Residue frames relative to the residue before (quaternion, step in Angstrom):
aa qw qx qy qz dx dy dz
M 1.0000 0.0000 0.0000 0.0000 0.00 0.00 0.00
L 0.4135 -0.7284 0.4910 0.2394 3.57 -0.81 1.04
R 0.4033 -0.6999 0.5385 0.2398 3.55 -1.03 0.85
P 0.6705 -0.5225 0.3338 0.4074 3.62 -1.14 0.54
P 0.6517 0.5042 -0.3639 0.4342 3.71 0.80 -0.71
V 0.6489 0.5106 -0.3292 0.4581 3.60 1.02 -0.76
I 0.6291 0.5256 -0.3387 0.4617 3.59 1.01 -0.75
L 0.6429 0.5186 -0.3218 0.4627 3.59 1.02 -0.79
L 0.6194 0.5357 -0.3463 0.4577 3.60 1.06 -0.71
L 0.6675 0.4958 -0.3075 0.4627 3.58 0.91 -0.90
L 0.6506 0.5069 -0.3205 0.4659 3.60 0.99 -0.78
T 0.6345 0.5357 -0.3318 0.4476 3.59 1.05 -0.73
L 0.6891 0.4675 -0.2834 0.4756 3.58 0.96 -0.85
A 0.7116 0.4491 -0.2604 0.4735 3.59 1.09 -0.65
A 0.4435 0.7328 -0.4400 0.2697 3.62 1.24 -0.19
P 0.6381 0.5309 -0.3757 0.4120 3.72 0.81 -0.75
A 0.6539 0.5141 -0.3348 0.4429 3.62 1.01 -0.69
L 0.6652 0.5028 -0.3103 0.4565 3.58 1.05 -0.74
A 0.6410 0.5596 -0.3261 0.4120 3.60 1.16 -0.51
Q 0.6003 0.5558 -0.3687 0.4413 3.62 1.26 -0.18
D 0.1155 -0.8123 0.5709 0.0297 3.58 -0.16 1.28
E 0.3941 -0.7003 0.5419 0.2462 3.55 -1.11 0.75
E 0.4749 -0.6617 0.4988 0.2964 3.54 -1.11 0.73
E 0.2563 -0.7730 0.5657 0.1294 3.60 -0.87 1.00
P 0.4714 -0.6687 0.4828 0.3122 3.63 -0.99 0.78
D 0.5585 -0.5897 0.4682 0.3481 3.52 -1.30 0.38
A 0.1540 -0.8308 0.5307 0.0660 3.60 0.15 1.32
I 0.6375 0.5325 -0.3386 0.4421 3.62 0.97 -0.80
G 0.6555 0.5116 -0.3172 0.4560 3.59 0.93 -0.85
A 0.6447 0.5225 -0.3226 0.4553 3.59 1.02 -0.77
V 0.6510 0.5079 -0.3206 0.4642 3.61 0.99 -0.82
L 0.6590 0.5059 -0.3151 0.4589 3.60 0.93 -0.86
T 0.6430 0.5293 -0.3247 0.4483 3.57 1.01 -0.76
R 0.6834 0.4834 -0.2899 0.4639 3.57 0.95 -0.88
S 0.6484 0.5417 -0.3233 0.4261 3.63 1.13 -0.60
L 0.5815 0.5855 -0.3800 0.4179 3.63 1.18 -0.32
P 0.5221 -0.6253 0.4618 0.3509 3.64 -1.06 0.65
P 0.6390 -0.5362 0.3726 0.4066 3.60 -1.17 0.52
G 0.8072 0.2781 -0.2283 0.4679 3.49 -1.06 0.84
S 0.6479 0.5271 -0.3294 0.4404 3.59 1.26 -0.07
Q 0.4410 0.6786 -0.4817 0.3361 3.58 1.22 0.05
T 0.4218 -0.7069 0.5153 0.2383 3.48 -0.96 0.92
S 0.3955 -0.7112 0.5336 0.2301 3.52 -1.01 0.75
S 0.6031 -0.5653 0.4234 0.3707 3.51 -1.24 0.41
P 0.6450 -0.5346 0.3627 0.4082 3.56 -1.17 0.47
Q 0.6416 0.5434 -0.3456 0.4167 3.59 1.07 -0.64
S 0.7132 0.4750 -0.2658 0.4417 3.59 1.13 -0.71
R 0.5306 0.6363 -0.4137 0.3775 3.62 1.22 -0.20
P 0.4674 -0.6754 0.4764 0.3136 3.65 -0.91 0.80
T 0.4459 -0.6875 0.5145 0.2528 3.49 -1.11 0.72
Q 0.2760 -0.7689 0.5582 0.1451 3.56 -0.77 1.08
T 0.1299 -0.7860 0.6027 0.0453 3.53 -0.85 1.01
A 0.4754 -0.6737 0.4897 0.2834 3.56 -0.99 0.84
P 0.4952 -0.6584 0.4626 0.3275 3.61 -0.92 0.80
A 0.4601 -0.6815 0.5002 0.2714 3.48 -1.04 0.84
T 0.0018 0.7908 -0.6104 0.0454 3.56 -0.80 1.01
G 0.4851 -0.6801 0.4744 0.2776 3.49 -1.19 0.47
S 0.5013 0.6636 -0.4362 0.3437 3.57 1.24 -0.03
S 0.5281 -0.6322 0.4701 0.3169 3.56 -1.18 0.54
P 0.5828 -0.5887 0.4112 0.3804 3.64 -1.07 0.54
I 0.5958 -0.5905 0.4160 0.3511 3.51 -1.20 0.67
F 0.7925 -0.0475 0.0417 0.6066 3.57 0.93 -0.83
T 0.3318 -0.7335 0.5657 0.1784 3.54 -1.28 0.39
I 0.3737 -0.7165 0.5435 0.2274 3.58 -0.83 1.00
P 0.3842 -0.7328 0.5002 0.2555 3.60 -0.62 1.00
A 0.5189 -0.6406 0.4743 0.3090 3.55 -1.11 0.71
R 0.5036 -0.6497 0.4789 0.3081 3.56 -1.10 0.77
P 0.4597 -0.6825 0.4772 0.3085 3.60 -0.83 0.87
P 0.5559 -0.6198 0.4287 0.3508 3.60 -1.02 0.69
Q 0.3698 -0.7281 0.5398 0.2042 3.53 -1.03 0.89
A 0.5273 -0.6347 0.4671 0.3177 3.51 -1.13 0.70
M 0.4334 -0.6933 0.5164 0.2546 3.57 -0.93 0.91
P 0.5187 -0.6338 0.4591 0.3441 3.59 -1.04 0.70
E 0.5795 -0.5964 0.4320 0.3490 3.51 -1.14 0.63
A 0.5575 -0.6303 0.4291 0.3283 3.53 -1.08 0.80
N 0.7552 0.2924 -0.1690 0.5618 3.57 0.99 -0.82
A 0.1733 -0.8036 0.5638 0.0795 3.57 -0.09 1.32
P 0.5628 -0.6035 0.4274 0.3692 3.60 -1.07 0.60
P 0.5524 -0.6213 0.4322 0.3493 3.59 -1.03 0.69
P 0.5731 -0.5896 0.4280 0.3750 3.61 -1.14 0.57
P 0.6193 -0.5544 0.3875 0.3986 3.60 -1.13 0.47
K 0.6328 -0.5587 0.3880 0.3699 3.53 -1.18 0.59
G 0.7915 0.2806 -0.2338 0.4901 3.55 -0.89 0.99
A 0.5237 0.6355 -0.4268 0.3736 3.62 1.22 -0.14
L 0.3905 -0.7161 0.5330 0.2250 3.58 -1.13 0.72
R 0.2859 -0.7352 0.5924 0.1639 3.53 -1.13 0.74
I 0.6332 -0.5795 0.3619 0.3636 3.55 -1.17 0.60
E 0.6764 0.4988 -0.3101 0.4445 3.60 1.09 -0.58
Q 0.5349 0.6176 -0.4164 0.3988 3.60 1.23 -0.09
T 0.1049 -0.7909 0.6019 0.0330 3.56 -0.92 0.96
G 0.7761 0.3481 -0.2586 0.4578 3.53 -1.21 0.51
V 0.6449 0.4736 -0.3198 0.5075 3.59 1.27 0.26
S 0.2223 -0.7820 0.5715 0.1113 3.58 -0.82 0.97
P 0.4138 -0.7177 0.4919 0.2678 3.61 -0.80 0.93
E 0.6323 0.5483 -0.3307 0.4362 3.58 1.24 -0.33
G 0.5303 -0.6413 0.4085 0.3750 3.55 1.22 -0.07
A 0.7448 -0.3833 0.2873 0.4646 3.55 -1.30 -0.19
P 0.5394 -0.6249 0.4420 0.3510 3.64 -1.04 0.69
S 0.4775 -0.6720 0.4920 0.2798 3.52 -1.12 0.73
Y 0.6964 -0.4590 0.3383 0.4358 3.54 -1.31 0.14
S 0.6456 0.5208 -0.3313 0.4496 3.62 0.99 -0.75
D 0.6286 0.5305 -0.3402 0.4558 3.59 1.06 -0.70
T 0.6929 0.4647 -0.2848 0.4720 3.57 0.83 -0.94
D 0.6310 0.5275 -0.3388 0.4570 3.60 1.04 -0.70
F 0.6485 0.5109 -0.3185 0.4658 3.59 0.99 -0.83
E 0.6545 0.5028 -0.3159 0.4680 3.60 0.95 -0.85
S 0.6339 0.5286 -0.3326 0.4562 3.59 1.00 -0.76
R 0.6481 0.5140 -0.3201 0.4619 3.58 0.99 -0.80
I 0.6310 0.5285 -0.3305 0.4618 3.58 1.02 -0.79
R 0.6642 0.5003 -0.3081 0.4622 3.58 0.90 -0.89
Q 0.6482 0.5100 -0.3235 0.4638 3.59 0.98 -0.75
S 0.6457 0.5155 -0.3233 0.4613 3.60 1.01 -0.76
V 0.6473 0.5058 -0.3196 0.4722 3.58 0.99 -0.81
A 0.6545 0.5080 -0.3148 0.4631 3.59 0.95 -0.85
A 0.6483 0.5123 -0.3218 0.4623 3.59 1.02 -0.77
A 0.6558 0.5031 -0.3168 0.4653 3.60 1.00 -0.78
Q 0.6590 0.4954 -0.3083 0.4746 3.57 1.01 -0.78
G 0.6116 0.5608 -0.3514 0.4335 3.58 1.13 -0.53
L 0.6556 0.4947 -0.3084 0.4800 3.60 1.23 -0.36
Q 0.6599 0.4876 -0.2984 0.4876 3.60 1.28 -0.07
G 0.4285 -0.6980 0.5189 0.2448 3.53 -1.09 0.80
P 0.7126 -0.4764 0.2967 0.4209 3.62 -1.24 0.13
L 0.7048 0.4592 -0.2767 0.4646 3.62 1.12 -0.48
D 0.4674 0.7117 -0.4385 0.2877 3.59 1.21 -0.30
G 0.6725 0.4695 -0.3666 0.4391 3.57 -0.88 0.99
Q 0.6421 -0.5333 0.4097 0.3681 3.53 -1.35 -0.28
W 0.0519 -0.7823 0.6202 -0.0271 3.54 -0.99 1.02
T 0.2164 -0.7576 0.6016 0.1312 3.56 -1.26 0.50
L 0.2718 -0.7488 0.5869 0.1447 3.56 -0.99 0.95
Y 0.1187 -0.8079 0.5771 0.0161 3.58 -0.74 1.14
D 0.4269 -0.6612 0.5424 0.2939 3.55 -1.24 0.48
G 0.7560 -0.4007 0.2621 0.4463 3.57 -1.28 -0.07
A 0.6952 0.4567 -0.2680 0.4862 3.60 1.19 -0.52
G 0.5807 -0.6153 0.3658 0.3879 3.60 1.25 0.08
R 0.4852 0.6523 -0.4481 0.3719 3.59 1.22 0.30
P 0.4542 -0.6950 0.4755 0.2908 3.63 -0.89 0.84
L 0.2197 -0.7870 0.5686 0.0947 3.54 -0.94 0.98
Y 0.7885 -0.0576 0.0799 0.6071 3.57 0.89 -0.99
I 0.2242 -0.7210 0.6379 0.1516 3.52 -1.29 0.56
F 0.1232 -0.8091 0.5741 0.0239 3.57 -0.72 1.11
M 0.1455 -0.7399 0.6500 0.0944 3.52 -1.21 0.70
F 0.1383 -0.8175 0.5586 0.0224 3.56 -0.48 1.29
V 0.1327 -0.7058 0.6849 0.1227 3.50 -1.32 0.58
D 0.0446 0.8207 -0.5566 0.1211 3.54 -0.32 1.33
P 0.1787 -0.7947 0.5709 0.1029 3.62 -0.06 1.21
A 0.4540 -0.6993 0.4854 0.2631 3.56 -0.93 0.92
G 0.8392 0.2449 -0.1696 0.4550 3.53 -1.27 0.55
G 0.5893 -0.6045 0.3706 0.3872 3.58 1.13 0.48
R 0.3285 0.7713 -0.4914 0.2362 3.60 1.11 0.56
G 0.8050 0.0753 -0.0333 0.5875 3.59 1.20 -0.30
V 0.6317 -0.5330 0.4137 0.3818 3.53 -1.38 -0.01
L 0.4411 -0.6682 0.5347 0.2702 3.57 -1.03 0.82
E 0.0252 0.7978 -0.5978 0.0738 3.57 -0.75 1.13
A 0.0340 -0.7963 0.6040 0.0000 3.55 -1.24 0.49
A 0.1681 -0.7332 0.6491 0.1136 3.52 -1.32 0.53
W 0.2402 -0.7794 0.5672 0.1146 3.57 -1.15 0.62
R 0.0643 -0.7524 0.6519 0.0694 3.52 -1.37 0.42
D 0.2944 -0.7590 0.5618 0.1472 3.56 -0.98 0.93
P 0.2561 -0.7985 0.5222 0.1554 3.66 -0.31 1.16
R 0.5715 0.5988 -0.3886 0.4048 3.61 1.22 -0.18
R 0.6830 0.4530 -0.2771 0.5015 3.58 1.22 -0.37
S 0.5483 -0.5914 0.4733 0.3544 3.54 -1.24 0.46
R 0.6377 -0.5452 0.3827 0.3868 3.53 -1.21 0.56
G 0.3429 0.7199 -0.5445 0.2601 3.55 -0.85 0.98
S 0.7404 -0.4266 0.2938 0.4284 3.53 -1.28 -0.31
D 0.7374 0.4169 -0.2347 0.4768 3.62 1.15 -0.39
D 0.5536 0.6212 -0.4062 0.3776 3.63 1.17 0.29
L 0.7734 0.2020 -0.1613 0.5788 3.62 1.24 0.07
G 0.0733 0.7878 -0.6061 0.0814 3.53 -1.27 0.51
V 0.5690 -0.5796 0.4726 0.3421 3.52 -1.37 -0.21
V 0.4642 -0.6456 0.5287 0.2969 3.57 -1.08 0.76
D 0.3717 -0.7709 0.4785 0.1963 3.57 -0.60 1.18
S 0.7997 0.0877 -0.0140 0.5938 3.58 0.93 -0.90
L 0.0395 0.7994 -0.5922 0.0932 3.56 -0.80 1.08
E 0.0263 0.7993 -0.5959 0.0736 3.56 -0.64 1.18
H 0.0178 0.7863 -0.6141 0.0650 3.54 -0.87 1.04
A 0.1452 0.7693 -0.6040 0.1491 3.54 -0.64 1.20
G 0.8294 -0.0873 0.0296 0.5510 3.59 -0.34 1.23
L 0.7935 -0.2382 0.2193 0.5152 3.54 -0.67 -1.16
S 0.5940 0.5432 -0.3691 0.4647 3.59 1.21 0.41
L 0.0171 0.7916 -0.6076 0.0623 3.56 -0.90 1.00
S 0.0138 -0.7973 0.6021 -0.0403 3.57 -0.83 1.07
L 0.0532 -0.7825 0.6204 -0.0037 3.55 -1.04 0.91
R 0.0005 -0.7753 0.6312 -0.0215 3.57 -1.08 0.82
F 0.2030 0.7574 -0.5989 0.1626 3.56 -0.92 0.98
V 0.3992 -0.6830 0.5608 0.2442 3.55 -1.34 0.37
P 0.3895 -0.7593 0.4624 0.2409 3.62 -0.40 1.16
R 0.7877 -0.0966 0.0777 0.6034 3.61 1.01 -0.79
G 0.6718 -0.5252 0.3384 0.3978 3.55 -1.21 0.48
G 0.7859 0.2907 -0.2363 0.4919 3.56 -0.87 0.98
D 0.6074 0.5452 -0.3615 0.4508 3.62 1.19 -0.30
P 0.5433 -0.5974 0.4603 0.3688 3.59 -1.16 0.46
V 0.6367 -0.5367 0.3955 0.3875 3.54 -1.28 0.39
T 0.2886 -0.7179 0.6085 0.1762 3.55 -1.07 0.84
A 0.0822 -0.8092 0.5816 -0.0085 3.57 -0.67 1.17
I 0.0631 -0.7872 0.6133 -0.0111 3.55 -0.92 1.00
R 0.0368 -0.7792 0.6256 -0.0126 3.57 -0.87 1.04
L 0.0182 -0.8254 0.5609 -0.0620 3.55 -0.66 1.15
Q 0.2088 -0.7362 0.6305 0.1299 3.50 -1.35 0.50
G 0.4569 -0.7146 0.4646 0.2546 3.56 -0.89 0.96
L 0.2738 -0.7499 0.5853 0.1420 3.54 -1.17 0.72
A 0.6532 -0.5230 0.3713 0.4023 3.56 -1.26 0.33
S 0.6413 0.5422 -0.3195 0.4389 3.59 1.16 -0.55
G 0.5778 -0.5842 0.3812 0.4237 3.57 1.26 -0.25
A 0.5919 0.5513 -0.3671 0.4593 3.59 1.27 -0.19
W 0.3287 -0.7243 0.5746 0.1929 3.55 -1.38 0.09
D 0.0878 -0.7746 0.6255 0.0332 3.57 -1.05 0.87
G 0.2524 0.7746 -0.5551 0.1677 3.55 -1.11 0.63
Q 0.5695 -0.5846 0.4733 0.3315 3.52 -1.20 -0.69
M 0.1373 -0.7651 0.6243 0.0775 3.55 -1.14 0.76
T 0.1590 -0.7570 0.6280 0.0857 3.55 -1.03 0.89
E 0.0803 0.7947 -0.5869 0.1325 3.55 -0.52 1.28
N 0.8323 -0.0210 -0.0550 0.5512 3.58 -0.73 1.15
G 0.7112 -0.4758 0.2480 0.4543 3.55 1.03 0.83
V 0.6423 0.4888 -0.3238 0.4936 3.63 1.25 0.02
A 0.2265 -0.7771 0.5781 0.1033 3.56 -0.85 1.06
Q 0.0754 0.7836 -0.6132 0.0661 3.55 -1.05 0.80
K 0.5413 -0.6143 0.4676 0.3332 3.54 -1.26 0.52
V 0.0364 -0.7967 0.6027 -0.0267 3.52 -1.00 0.89
S 0.1563 -0.7556 0.6259 0.1131 3.53 -1.35 0.26
L 0.2518 -0.7610 0.5853 0.1221 3.55 -1.08 0.84
R 0.0167 -0.8094 0.5851 -0.0480 3.58 -0.70 1.13
R 0.4676 -0.6621 0.5059 0.2950 3.54 -1.07 0.77
N 0.4544 -0.6912 0.4933 0.2690 3.59 -1.00 0.82
């Protein structure tokens, strides 16, 4: 039985597919069109004939007076008032320096973000596994509680497959000790186990080897 954190990981990886809504036809317009008697459908504005007034020799009833010419602006406009900001100025706020309440609120936000990040381990978040040519192989979503407060869990998604029931799953075996990281899972029923062994780098990324369908290749894991 899947635990709630694992279900949330699968929903997170599957969210982009759910966000693609299909366009629906205008069913109401089609029903209204069919309900009209034959020959009563209105034509589009482009298909309507253009009506032209008959040419007559009579003089117009009235004449629209011509608009008087407007004065052109002066070439040398007066300079802006002292202290005014121009659009090309950067790094200047028209509201002036922030007040004490503004800086206090920003400080509280930063402290809250730092506290939340302190509850997350180094692997927490979304990572992508690439092959030697830089092509994405798997996308992983890790839940890594800091300080050993919980179990390290992960879900995977294969971007090489079309969206469906077999393009994502849960990592069956996950071991993390220092700079060593190992993952094992079955991409689909009947396939051999995919095994990934990685070593941590000073940059925070991971390099190693993946064995998939009996073929080993060099891979790298990078945070998104």
